[in-house]
C-alpha positions as a Python dict, from the first residue, in 0.01 Angstrom:
ca = {
    (1, 'M'): (0, 0, 0),
    (2, 'G'): (-276, 262, 36),
    (3, 'R'): (-543, -12, 39),
    (4, 'I'): (-354, -206, 306),
    (5, 'T'): (-308, 110, 514),
    (6, 'R'): (-680, 184, 503),
    (7, 'R'): (-777, -175, 582),
    (8, 'Y'): (-522, -230, 857),
    (9, 'G'): (-487, 124, 994),
    (10, 'F'): (-556, 30, 1356),
    (11, 'T'): (-335, -278, 1325),
    (12, 'I'): (-44, -67, 1198),
    (13, 'A'): (-99, 182, 1481),
    (14, 'G'): (-93, -96, 1741),
    (15, 'I'): (227, -242, 1600),
    (16, 'A'): (386, 103, 1582),
    (17, 'I'): (322, 170, 1951),
    (18, 'G'): (470, -164, 2054),
    (19, 'V'): (779, -124, 1834),
    (20, 'A'): (827, 236, 1951),
    (21, 'G'): (838, 120, 2313),
    (22, 'I'): (1092, -152, 2235),
    (23, 'V'): (1312, 84, 2032),
    (24, 'A'): (1302, 358, 2297),
    (25, 'L'): (1412, 119, 2571),
    (26, 'G'): (1675, -27, 2340),
    (27, 'A'): (1809, 324, 2268),
    (28, 'M'): (1848, 388, 2641),
    (29, 'G'): (2034, 60, 2671),
    (30, 'E'): (2260, 152, 2377),
    (31, 'R'): (2341, 482, 2550),
    (32, 'I'): (2453, 301, 2867),
    (33, 'V'): (2653, 47, 2664),
    (34, 'R'): (2835, 327, 2481),
    (35, 'F'): (2909, 500, 2813),
    (36, 'I'): (3059, 181, 2957),
    (37, 'E'): (3255, 100, 2641),
    (38, 'G'): (3397, 453, 2618),
    (39, 'G'): (3502, 459, 2982),
    (40, 'D'): (3645, 110, 2949),
    (41, 'R'): (3859, 208, 2649),
    (42, 'F'): (3983, 516, 2831),
    (43, 'V'): (4093, 343, 3153),
    (44, 'L'): (4248, 52, 2962),
    (45, 'G'): (4456, 293, 2755),
    (46, 'Q'): (4668, 424, 3042),
    (47, 'I'): (4786, 362, 3398),
    (48, 'S'): (4638, 627, 3627),
    (49, 'V'): (4846, 733, 3927),
    (50, 'A'): (4751, 973, 4209),
    (51, 'G'): (4913, 1090, 4528),
    (52, 'K'): (4826, 909, 4848),
    (53, 'G'): (4578, 1065, 5087),
    (54, 'M'): (4276, 1285, 5031),
    (55, 'G'): (4279, 1592, 4814),
    (56, 'M'): (4068, 1777, 4559),
    (57, 'G'): (4164, 1538, 4281),
    (58, 'A'): (3864, 1387, 4104),
    (59, 'G'): (3789, 1107, 3862),
    (60, 'F'): (4081, 881, 3774),
    (61, 'T'): (4329, 1119, 3946),
    (62, 'A'): (4141, 1125, 4279),
    (63, 'G'): (4376, 1149, 4573),
    (64, 'G'): (4634, 1373, 4731),
    (65, 'M'): (4919, 1573, 4584),
    (66, 'L'): (5160, 1397, 4345),
    (67, 'P'): (5491, 1588, 4365),
    (68, 'A'): (5735, 1631, 4079),
    (69, 'S'): (5981, 1393, 4247),
    (70, 'A'): (5723, 1112, 4232),
    (71, 'I'): (5661, 1180, 3863),
    (72, 'R'): (6034, 1154, 3793),
    (73, 'A'): (6049, 829, 3991),
    (74, 'I'): (5757, 686, 3792),
    (75, 'A'): (5927, 776, 3464),
    (76, 'A'): (6234, 578, 3576),
    (77, 'V'): (6039, 256, 3639),
    (78, 'P'): (6124, -15, 3382),
    (79, 'G'): (5852, -55, 3122),
    (80, 'V'): (5719, 302, 3150),
    (81, 'S'): (5717, 488, 2818),
    (82, 'G'): (5589, 827, 2928),
    (83, 'V'): (5433, 1019, 3216),
    (84, 'Q'): (5201, 1315, 3173),
    (85, 'A'): (5132, 1518, 3488),
    (86, 'Q'): (4766, 1615, 3531),
    (87, 'V'): (4539, 1815, 3755),
    (88, 'M'): (4176, 1706, 3767),
    (89, 'L'): (3936, 1910, 3981),
    (90, 'P'): (3558, 1928, 4020),
    (91, 'L'): (3424, 2240, 3854),
    (92, 'N'): (3200, 2285, 4157),
    (93, 'P'): (3366, 2143, 4472),
    (94, 'S'): (3036, 2146, 4660),
    (95, 'T'): (2885, 1890, 4421),
    (96, 'S'): (2884, 1528, 4535),
    (97, 'Q'): (3172, 1319, 4401),
    (98, 'F'): (2959, 1001, 4385),
    (99, 'M'): (2954, 978, 4006),
    (100, 'T'): (3270, 1157, 3893),
    (101, 'L'): (3246, 1012, 3542),
    (102, 'T'): (2936, 1221, 3480),
    (103, 'Q'): (3048, 1529, 3672),
    (104, 'E'): (3176, 1853, 3522),
    (105, 'L'): (3552, 1846, 3569),
    (106, 'I'): (3853, 2067, 3500),
    (107, 'L'): (4138, 1868, 3349),
    (108, 'G'): (4477, 2033, 3331),
    (109, 'V'): (4742, 1848, 3130),
    (110, 'D'): (5114, 1901, 3081),
    (111, 'L'): (5112, 2008, 2717),
    (112, 'S'): (5487, 1957, 2685),
    (113, 'V'): (5434, 1579, 2712),
    (114, 'P'): (5229, 1380, 2456),
    (115, 'S'): (4931, 1195, 2598),
    (116, 'P'): (5037, 837, 2682),
    (117, 'N'): (4682, 701, 2653),
    (118, 'R'): (4694, 433, 2384),
    (119, 'Q'): (4320, 445, 2313),
    (120, 'F'): (4288, 825, 2314),
    (121, 'P'): (4622, 982, 2214),
    (122, 'T'): (4406, 1281, 2127),
    (123, 'L'): (4038, 1344, 2185),
    (124, 'P'): (3847, 1412, 1862),
    (125, 'I'): (3768, 1778, 1797),
    (126, 'R'): (3431, 1881, 1654),
    (127, 'E'): (3505, 2251, 1624),
    (128, 'G'): (3817, 2460, 1666),
    (129, 'R'): (4155, 2311, 1767),
    (130, 'Q'): (4336, 2110, 2031),
    (131, 'L'): (4537, 2266, 2312),
    (132, 'R'): (4897, 2338, 2214),
    (133, 'A'): (5218, 2373, 2412),
    (134, 'G'): (5245, 2728, 2543),
    (135, 'D'): (4867, 2785, 2559),
    (136, 'R'): (4750, 2991, 2856),
    (137, 'G'): (4406, 3126, 2935),
    (138, 'V'): (4234, 2906, 2675),
    (139, 'A'): (4020, 2594, 2709),
    (140, 'V'): (3887, 2301, 2509),
    (141, 'V'): (3545, 2188, 2635),
    (142, 'G'): (3348, 1866, 2604),
    (143, 'A'): (3035, 1847, 2389),
    (144, 'S'): (2790, 1818, 2680),
    (145, 'F'): (2962, 2096, 2873),
    (146, 'A'): (2950, 2322, 2569),
    (147, 'T'): (2580, 2254, 2516),
    (148, 'S'): (2476, 2301, 2878),
    (149, 'H'): (2674, 2626, 2912),
    (150, 'G'): (2599, 2763, 2566),
    (151, 'L'): (2962, 2769, 2457),
    (152, 'R'): (3129, 2753, 2119),
    (153, 'V'): (3469, 2841, 1975),
    (154, 'G'): (3548, 3200, 2069),
    (155, 'S'): (3315, 3205, 2371),
    (156, 'A'): (3434, 3342, 2704),
    (157, 'L'): (3441, 3113, 3007),
    (158, 'T'): (3505, 3226, 3365),
    (159, 'L'): (3666, 2983, 3610),
    (160, 'E'): (3729, 3097, 3967),
    (161, 'G'): (3723, 3459, 3856),
    (162, 'E'): (3967, 3406, 3568),
    (163, 'A'): (3863, 3456, 3206),
    (164, 'Y'): (3930, 3182, 2952),
    (165, 'R'): (3861, 3169, 2580),
    (166, 'V'): (3717, 2851, 2427),
    (167, 'V'): (3939, 2742, 2136),
    (168, 'G'): (3790, 2397, 2076),
    (169, 'V'): (3485, 2180, 2135),
    (170, 'L'): (3527, 1803, 2150),
    (171, 'E'): (3324, 1553, 1952),
    (172, 'R'): (3057, 1384, 2162),
    (173, 'T'): (3206, 1065, 2304),
    (174, 'L'): (2909, 967, 2526),
    (175, 'T'): (3146, 921, 2818),
    (176, 'A'): (3345, 1128, 3073),
    (177, 'P'): (3527, 1373, 2835),
    (178, 'D'): (3191, 1514, 2727),
    (179, 'R'): (3187, 1707, 3055),
    (180, 'F'): (3554, 1811, 3067),
    (181, 'V'): (3702, 2159, 3061),
    (182, 'M'): (4059, 2100, 2939),
    (183, 'V'): (4324, 2363, 3009),
    (184, 'A'): (4702, 2383, 3039),
    (185, 'I'): (4827, 2234, 3366),
    (186, 'E'): (4966, 2574, 3473),
    (187, 'D'): (4614, 2721, 3455),
    (188, 'A'): (4466, 2421, 3637),
    (189, 'R'): (4719, 2462, 3919),
    (190, 'R'): (4601, 2817, 3975),
    (191, 'Q'): (4244, 2688, 3980),
    (192, 'W'): (4344, 2432, 4242),
    (193, 'V'): (4501, 2695, 4468),
    (194, 'A'): (4194, 2916, 4426),
    (195, 'K'): (3956, 2633, 4518),
    (196, 'D'): (4151, 2478, 4808),
    (197, 'R'): (4176, 2701, 5115),
    (198, 'M'): (4397, 2454, 5302),
    (199, 'L'): (4645, 2443, 5014),
    (200, 'R'): (4662, 2823, 5013),
    (201, 'T'): (4732, 2821, 5387),
    (202, 'I'): (5012, 2564, 5351),
    (203, 'I'): (5180, 2757, 5069),
    (204, 'A'): (5146, 3093, 5247),
    (205, 'S'): (5280, 2960, 5579),
    (206, 'G'): (5576, 2783, 5425),
    (207, 'A'): (5490, 2475, 5632),
    (208, 'A'): (5584, 2254, 5338),
    (209, 'A'): (5827, 2305, 5054),
    (210, 'V'): (5583, 2313, 4765),
    (211, 'N'): (5656, 2463, 4425),
    (212, 'A'): (5438, 2485, 4117),
    (213, 'A'): (5569, 2161, 3963),
    (214, 'D'): (5451, 1970, 4272),
    (215, 'L'): (5087, 2072, 4225),
    (216, 'N'): (4962, 1761, 4046),
    (217, 'T'): (4664, 1550, 4145),
    (218, 'G'): (4779, 1261, 3931),
    (219, 'A'): (4950, 1142, 3618),
    (220, 'A'): (4871, 936, 3310),
    (221, 'V'): (5136, 672, 3252),
    (222, 'G'): (5206, 478, 2933),
    (223, 'W'): (5389, 149, 2889),
    (224, 'R'): (5634, 23, 2631),
    (225, 'D'): (5533, -213, 2351),
    (226, 'G'): (5531, -574, 2465),
    (227, 'E'): (5480, -484, 2833),
    (228, 'D'): (5182, -598, 3038),
    (229, 'P'): (5017, -277, 3168),
    (230, 'D'): (4900, -447, 3489),
    (231, 'A'): (5255, -569, 3556),
    (232, 'V'): (5397, -219, 3494),
    (233, 'A'): (5135, -71, 3729),
    (234, 'R'): (5231, -314, 4006),
    (235, 'R'): (5598, -235, 3943),
    (236, 'I'): (5525, 134, 3999),
    (237, 'T'): (5349, 49, 4325),
    (238, 'E'): (5653, -147, 4445),
    (239, 'R'): (5920, 108, 4345),
    (240, 'V'): (5758, 446, 4406),
    (241, 'E'): (5646, 553, 4753),
    (242, 'G'): (5347, 774, 4830),
    (243, 'V'): (5137, 693, 4525),
    (244, 'N'): (4806, 525, 4453),
    (245, 'V'): (4828, 323, 4132),
    (246, 'Q'): (4512, 206, 3957),
    (247, 'I'): (4559, -130, 3784),
    (248, 'P'): (4396, -89, 3438),
    (249, 'S'): (4214, -425, 3440),
    (250, 'E'): (4091, -373, 3798),
    (251, 'L'): (3973, -20, 3720),
    (252, 'S'): (3789, -152, 3416),
    (253, 'A'): (3617, -416, 3630),
    (254, 'L'): (3525, -150, 3887),
    (255, 'L'): (3371, 68, 3617),
    (256, 'R'): (3164, -219, 3487),
    (257, 'S'): (3051, -328, 3833),
    (258, 'S'): (2950, 28, 3924),
    (259, 'T'): (2712, 41, 3628),
    (260, 'A'): (2607, -326, 3641),
    (261, 'F'): (2291, -259, 3841),
    (262, 'F'): (2164, 6, 3601),
    (263, 'S'): (2252, -211, 3301),
    (264, 'A'): (2076, -514, 3451),
    (265, 'L'): (1770, -307, 3544),
    (266, 'L'): (1738, -158, 3197),
    (267, 'G'): (1813, -494, 3037),
    (268, 'G'): (1535, -659, 3239),
    (269, 'I'): (1287, -387, 3148),
    (270, 'G'): (1392, -416, 2783),
    (271, 'A'): (1349, -794, 2784),
    (272, 'L'): (1005, -759, 2939),
    (273, 'A'): (910, -499, 2681),
    (274, 'F'): (1047, -726, 2408),
    (275, 'V'): (827, -1017, 2521),
    (276, 'I'): (515, -806, 2580),
    (277, 'G'): (564, -610, 2258),
    (278, 'G'): (630, -928, 2061),
    (279, 'L'): (321, -1101, 2194),
    (280, 'S'): (114, -790, 2127),
    (281, 'L'): (245, -768, 1770),
    (282, 'A'): (183, -1138, 1703),
    (283, 'N'): (-165, -1119, 1852),
    (284, 'T'): (-248, -810, 1648),
    (285, 'I'): (-145, -976, 1321),
    (286, 'A'): (-327, -1302, 1404),
    (287, 'A'): (-643, -1112, 1499),
    (288, 'A'): (-628, -918, 1171),
    (289, 'V'): (-612, -1245, 978),
    (290, 'F'): (-900, -1404, 1171),
    (291, 'E'): (-1113, -1093, 1110),
    (292, 'R'): (-1104, -1183, 738),
    (293, 'L'): (-1213, -1541, 798),
    (294, 'R'): (-1536, -1503, 596),
    (295, 'D'): (-1348, -1340, 309),
    (296, 'F'): (-1104, -1633, 295),
    (297, 'G'): (-1390, -1882, 310),
    (298, 'V'): (-1556, -1719, 11),
    (299, 'K'): (-1229, -1722, -186),
    (300, 'R'): (-1174, -2090, -112),
    (301, 'A'): (-1530, -2166, -220),
    (302, 'L'): (-1455, -1989, -550),
    (303, 'G'): (-1150, -2210, -608),
    (304, 'A'): (-860, -2034, -439),
    (305, 'T'): (-590, -2279, -331),
    (306, 'D'): (-425, -2290, 11),
    (307, 'W'): (-101, -2166, -146),
    (308, 'Q'): (-276, -1865, -301),
    (309, 'L'): (-442, -1775, 29),
    (310, 'G'): (-120, -1821, 223),
    (311, 'R'): (74, -1604, -20),
    (312, 'E'): (-189, -1330, -1),
    (313, 'V'): (-200, -1335, 380),
    (314, 'L'): (180, -1343, 413),
    (315, 'A'): (227, -1054, 169),
    (316, 'E'): (-27, -841, 355),
    (317, 'A'): (119, -936, 693),
    (318, 'L'): (469, -840, 581),
    (319, 'A'): (343, -508, 445),
    (320, 'V'): (153, -437, 768),
    (321, 'T'): (436, -529, 1003),
    (322, 'L'): (695, -343, 797),
    (323, 'S'): (471, -34, 790),
    (324, 'G'): (400, -62, 1162),
    (325, 'G'): (767, -121, 1240),
    (326, 'A'): (879, 177, 1032),
    (327, 'V'): (620, 404, 1192),
    (328, 'G'): (720, 275, 1536),
    (329, 'V'): (1089, 342, 1471),
    (330, 'A'): (1009, 692, 1346),
    (331, 'L'): (788, 753, 1650),
    (332, 'A'): (1064, 638, 1888),
    (333, 'I'): (1324, 859, 1716),
    (334, 'L'): (1089, 1159, 1731),
    (335, 'L'): (1017, 1098, 2099),
    (336, 'G'): (1385, 1041, 2180),
    (337, 'A'): (1495, 1352, 1990),
    (338, 'S'): (1237, 1562, 2175),
    (339, 'V'): (1349, 1431, 2515),
    (340, 'D'): (1717, 1472, 2428),
    (341, 'R'): (1658, 1832, 2316),
    (342, 'W'): (1507, 1903, 2656),
    (343, 'A'): (1784, 1712, 2839),
    (344, 'A'): (2055, 1886, 2635),
    (345, 'R'): (2001, 2201, 2839),
    (346, 'S'): (2181, 2023, 3123),
    (347, 'G'): (2428, 1850, 2889),
    (348, 'Q'): (2256, 1511, 2898),
    (349, 'Q'): (2175, 1258, 2627),
    (350, 'L'): (1944, 972, 2721),
    (351, 'F'): (1897, 790, 2390),
    (352, 'L'): (2130, 647, 2128),
    (353, 'F'): (1960, 517, 1814),
    (354, 'S'): (2225, 299, 1655),
    (355, 'G'): (2191, 136, 1314),
    (356, 'R'): (2192, -213, 1464),
    (357, 'L'): (1906, -119, 1699),
    (358, 'L'): (1685, 30, 1428),
    (359, 'G'): (1758, -248, 1178),
    (360, 'G'): (1702, -512, 1445),
    (361, 'A'): (1364, -362, 1539),
    (362, 'L'): (1244, -373, 1177),
    (363, 'V'): (1369, -729, 1124),
    (364, 'F'): (1211, -837, 1453),
    (365, 'S'): (871, -690, 1362),
    (366, 'V'): (872, -841, 1011),
    (367, 'L'): (980, -1189, 1121),
    (368, 'L'): (737, -1201, 1411),
    (369, 'G'): (455, -1069, 1194),
    (370, 'A'): (529, -1331, 929),
    (371, 'A'): (533, -1608, 1191),
    (372, 'A'): (200, -1491, 1335),
    (373, 'A'): (47, -1468, 987),
    (374, 'A'): (170, -1819, 899),
    (375, 'Y'): (18, -1960, 1218),
    (376, 'A'): (-316, -1787, 1154),
    (377, 'T'): (-317, -1901, 789),
    (378, 'L'): (-266, -2264, 891),
    (379, 'R'): (-563, -2232, 1123),
    (380, 'V'): (-773, -2084, 843),
    (381, 'V'): (-694, -2338, 572),
    (382, 'R'): (-787, -2628, 802),
    (383, 'L'): (-1145, -2506, 796),
    (384, 'S'): (-1381, -2597, 515),
    (385, 'P'): (-1510, -2304, 306),
    (386, 'A'): (-1856, -2342, 457),
    (387, 'E'): (-1721, -2346, 815),
    (388, 'A'): (-1500, -2044, 746),
    (389, 'I'): (-1797, -1846, 602),
    (390, 'R'): (-2016, -1947, 896),
    (391, 'R'): (-1760, -1849, 1159),
    (392, 'G'): (-1674, -1529, 978),
    (393, 'A'): (-2038, -1429, 964),
}
């Protein structure tokens, strides 16, 4: 291996650069795919309902106030298995709501009701514990939020002037919950009143009969076994007034369409890099074989058979492409880790190096290198020893 490395050092370096580019682009694509898949699983696991009108609700509970009477009416709809009242608010109301799935959000949940989400009955905890019924003044934070704000279990967190203690940090999901601050719904309701001046005015003036149980921006709704979630969602729309119901399949399609442009753009760039990198790798291997044309001519003149030459060239080509591919993968991981460490300060992760991506890159480089070496070898063995020595000289 040392002899091959010395002889083909520049070839290995060229292959490594090409493979590193392909792997880096592939890792960005894997990150987007994981984001879409995670969001898709989440929205398909529940029926999201919000109050009609405009309010401070964000994400999948965007809309106006959802009073307690509406939640009771939803629970009475045939096919509904459970309703969990929620309050979802932007951490910073002045921030644009354009991409709520990547925004820092406060999520208050009714801890007396189990989560009805079939895909995420609980979010995985990396450190600490989940919220429990009766909790007040404590929070569970997403992985990206914890990183960007320097939080861990036991840390203090201030929200609208109120102090909270972090009791749990979620596992990184690479989707919306990474940026959540999860609290009891009673705490989130106080946050809502503190953030919304108009709501404070309405409550203070007594213009509307509003009590604490009415302060919900939305609800997560589950369905009974054997029920079609889309049919249950439409049933809620028909039987309960003053609500916006998101059909799970339609919300899933909306999520995918909203990220389709970015996926297509990155996919096109990746395909272009794949073609250019593949051609560069094949050309590099073929050129390395042709550079030894005189050496092969001499060996054939001394009695080497075509099979012996082909085996030698193929073995060296496989060693070179595997070395270049491995170095390229390592280079991409090093580059990605460096960028992600920098991006982690704002809670971002740009690359995801999955096993299928890394294994695919190595297999791709080896197979393409072998094909290029086989093509070059066929060209070489068609020449007579004298012609090969003359051309090589």
